[in-house]
C-alpha positions in Angstrom: 102.6 110.7 92.8 101.0 113.5 93.5 101.2 114.5 97.4 97.5 114.5 97.4 97.4 110.6 96.3 99.6 109.3 99.0 98.3 106.9 101.7 101.7 107.0 104.1 103.6 110.3 104.5 106.8 110.1 106.1 107.2 112.0 109.1 110.6 113.2 110.3 111.5 114.6 114.2 114.5 116.4 114.7 115.5 118.4 117.6 115.7 121.9 116.3 116.2 122.1 112.5 113.4 120.6 110.8 113.8 124.0 108.5 117.6 123.4 107.6 117.1 119.9 107.2 113.7 120.6 104.3 116.0 123.1 102.7 119.0 121.0 102.3 117.0 118.1 101.0 114.5 120.3 98.5 118.4 121.7 97.2 119.8 117.7 97.0 117.1 116.3 95.0 115.1 117.8 92.0 111.5 118.1 91.3 111.8 119.6 95.0 109.9 122.1 97.0 108.9 123.6 100.1 105.4 123.4 101.1 103.4 125.1 104.4 105.0 125.8 107.4 103.8 125.9 111.1 105.0 127.4 114.5 104.1 126.9 117.4 101.7 129.1 120.1 101.4 129.6 123.4 98.7 127.2 123.7 100.6 123.3 125.0 103.8 124.7 126.4 104.0 122.5 129.1 103.8 119.2 126.7 105.9 120.2 123.9 108.2 123.0 125.8 108.6 124.9 123.3 108.9 129.0 122.3 106.0 130.9 120.8 106.9 131.4 117.3 109.4 128.8 116.8 109.2 126.4 113.5 106.9 123.8 114.6 106.2 121.7 110.9 107.7 122.0 108.0 106.2 120.7 104.8 108.6 119.4 102.1 108.8 117.6 98.4 111.5 115.9 97.1 111.5 113.7 93.9 107.9 114.9 94.0 107.4 112.6 96.9 105.8 114.5 100.2 107.6 114.4 103.3 106.9 116.1 106.9 109.3 117.4 109.4 109.2 118.7 113.1 110.9 120.6 115.5 109.8 118.5 118.7 113.0 118.7 120.8 115.7 116.4 122.0 113.6 113.1 122.8 113.8 110.8 119.7 116.8 110.2 117.8 116.6 108.9 113.8 118.1 105.7 113.4 118.4 103.5 110.3 115.7 101.4 111.1 113.6 103.3 108.5 115.5 104.6 105.2 114.5 106.0 102.4 115.7 104.0 99.3 115.9 106.4 96.4 116.2 104.5 93.0 118.7 106.6 90.3 118.4 106.2 86.6 121.6 106.5 85.9 125.3 106.2 87.9 126.0 110.0 87.7 122.2 110.6 89.3 123.4 108.2 92.4 127.3 109.7 92.6 125.7 113.0 92.7 123.3 112.5 95.7 125.3 110.5 97.3 128.1 113.2 96.8 125.9 116.1 98.6 124.0 113.4 101.6 127.1 111.8 102.8 128.8 115.7 103.0 129.0 115.7 107.1 127.2 112.4 107.4 128.4 108.8 107.8 128.9 105.9 105.2 126.7 103.0 106.2 127.5 101.0 102.9 130.3 101.8 100.8 129.1 103.3 97.2 130.4 100.1 95.2 128.8 97.7 92.6 126.9 95.0 94.5 124.9 92.1 93.2 121.5 94.4 93.4 122.7 96.9 91.8 126.1 98.3 89.8 126.0 101.5 92.0 124.4 101.3 95.4 125.5 103.1 98.6 123.8 103.6 102.0 124.1 107.0 104.0 123.1 108.3 106.9 123.3 112.5 106.4 124.4 115.4 108.6 120.7 114.9 110.1 120.4 111.4 111.2 117.9 110.3 108.2 119.3 107.3 106.5 119.2 107.1 102.5 120.0 103.7 100.1 120.7 105.3 96.6 120.7 103.0 93.6 120.5 103.0 90.3 117.8 100.9 88.9 114.5 101.6 86.8 111.6 103.1 88.3 108.8 100.8 88.5 104.7 102.0 87.2 104.3 104.2 90.2 106.5 106.1 89.0 107.8 106.6 92.9 111.7 107.5 93.6 111.6 107.6 97.0 110.3 104.5 99.3 110.1 103.9 102.8 112.1 101.0 103.9 111.8 99.3 107.1 114.5 97.0 108.8 113.6 94.8 111.4 115.9 94.0 113.9 117.3 92.7 117.2 113.6 91.3 119.1 111.7 92.5 116.1 114.3 90.5 113.7 112.0 87.9 111.8 108.8 89.8 112.3 109.4 91.7 108.5 106.7 89.3 106.9 104.5 89.3 109.2 104.4 93.6 109.6 103.9 93.1 105.7 100.8 90.9 105.8 99.2 93.4 108.6 99.7 96.9 106.9 98.3 95.3 103.4 95.5 93.8 105.4 94.9 97.3 106.4 95.4 99.7 104.0 92.5 98.9 101.0 94.1 97.9 97.2 97.3 96.9 98.7 99.6 94.1 97.5 103.0 92.5 97.8 105.1 92.5 95.1 107.6 90.3 96.0 109.2 88.6 98.5 113.1 87.6 98.6 114.2 85.2 101.3 117.5 84.3 102.9 118.8 81.2 101.9 119.4 77.7 103.7 122.8 78.3 104.0 122.2 82.0 105.7 122.3 80.5 109.5 119.5 82.1 112.0 118.4 84.4 108.8 117.2 81.3 106.9 113.6 81.8 105.6 113.8 85.6 106.6 112.9 88.5 104.1 116.0 89.7 102.8 113.9 92.2 101.0 110.9 92.8 100.0 108.5 95.6 98.6 104.7 96.3 98.8 102.1 99.0 98.5 100.1 100.2 100.8 97.7 102.1 98.2 99.6 103.1 95.6 102.2 103.7 97.8 105.5 101.6 97.7 107.4 100.7 100.3 110.1 98.0 101.6 111.1 96.0 104.2 113.6 93.6 105.2 115.2 91.6 108.7 118.2 92.6 109.2 119.8 89.8 111.2 123.3 90.3 113.1 124.0 92.8 116.1 122.5 96.4 115.3 122.5 99.2 117.7 119.4 100.2 116.7 115.9 99.7 116.6 112.6 101.8 115.8 112.2 104.6 117.4 109.2 107.7 116.8 111.5 109.7 115.1 110.5 108.4 111.7 107.1 107.9 111.8 104.3 106.9 109.2 101.2 109.4 109.0 97.6 108.0 107.4 96.4 111.4 106.5 92.4 110.4 106.9 89.5 112.0 105.1 86.7 110.8 107.8 86.4 109.3 111.5 85.4 105.9 110.5 89.0 105.9 108.4 90.5 107.1 111.8 88.9 104.3 113.7 89.5 101.6 110.9 93.5 102.7 111.4 94.0 103.3 114.5 92.5 100.1 115.6 94.2 97.7 113.1 97.4 99.6 114.1 97.4 99.7 117.8 96.2 95.9 118.2 99.1 94.7 120.5 101.1 98.0 120.3 102.3 100.1 123.3 99.5 102.0 124.8 101.9 104.3 126.8 102.6 105.5 123.2 99.5 106.3 122.3 99.1 110.4 122.3 98.0 112.9 119.8 97.1 110.6 117.0 100.7 108.7 117.6 100.3 105.0 118.0 103.5 102.7 118.1 102.3 99.4 116.5 103.4 95.5 117.5 106.1 96.1 115.8 108.0 98.8 117.5 107.1 100.7 114.2 105.0 104.4 114.8 102.7 105.9 113.2 100.3 109.1 113.2 96.6 108.6 112.4 95.5 112.4 111.3 92.7 113.7 109.8 93.4 115.7 106.8 91.0 118.2 108.2 93.8 118.7 111.2 96.9 119.5 108.6 94.6 122.6 107.2 92.6 124.0 110.5 96.8 123.8 111.6 97.6 126.2 108.9 94.7 128.8 109.7 96.2 132.0 109.8 93.6 132.9 113.1 96.2 132.1 115.9 92.8 131.7 118.7 91.3 129.2 116.2 94.7 127.2 115.9 95.6 127.5 119.6 91.6 125.8 120.4 92.5 123.5 118.0 96.0 122.7 119.7 94.9 122.4 123.7 92.1 120.0 121.9 94.4 117.5 120.1 96.7 117.4 122.7 94.3 116.4 125.3 93.7 113.1 123.0 94.7 109.8 122.1 92.5 108.7 119.2 91.5 112.2 117.1 88.2 112.7 117.5 87.2 114.7 114.1 84.1 115.9 115.3 85.8 117.8 118.6 88.4 119.0 116.4 86.0 121.0 114.3 83.6 122.1 117.0 86.6 123.6 118.8 87.8 124.8 115.3 84.7 127.0 114.7 84.5 127.8 118.4 81.8 126.0 119.6 
């Protein structure tokens, strides 16, 4: 899937090792490359607290899938509530990725044979990002990596509600399948054991996670929605903020009613931030740091010096 066609781009928040993490992932996966990098300027220091010149964001692709990393400081912590399902065609591929990603990490489910795959394992890598590796067949989308949302704690039992909201919000979406917990599953009976759905052409997965869990969704793994127009920005912002946390709305970021974080961001802003002119970048940075929902016309005005 070409990065330009992705409707949802996972955005990973690190303390200060976004570049190291991006290098690690692009060395672990095939069909991988580093993309554009931005750096902090003096503008907005009172908000972000990062020194001038430090790497701010790094774009990268792994297995042809576009992702973004940011150095944001020790504010948010990545948790397994959003992991990345990786489809491998062979047992050898699973084993190779497992060996790399588990080095210095933490095993969440040991690599073994399970009813759903003859080779599967769940690992949290050295940077805190969680990966579910399994041998399977890449579906018609050709997408090998899929964000997987697990609803636990106070959000337990809400996976289906979330899927319905997301697929009704993104045009061209569909629900591919929902597997439910059986009647003998106690409190989980009828909840989503596993599901796959598409936001546009992007494949995502979701599940309810019964039992005790010491984590939930955080801003450290959010889903960035690139928008071409203010109309698109308004549409996604209004739909995803409904019933969400108003205190978590800043700079195009929001937290929806399920606690999942999103960034509703104009594509033009992503390009503005790559401009080699530091004065333009500073003007745009100052403007968007003062916004909640992003105003594309205003960003374009200050970018041009108006």
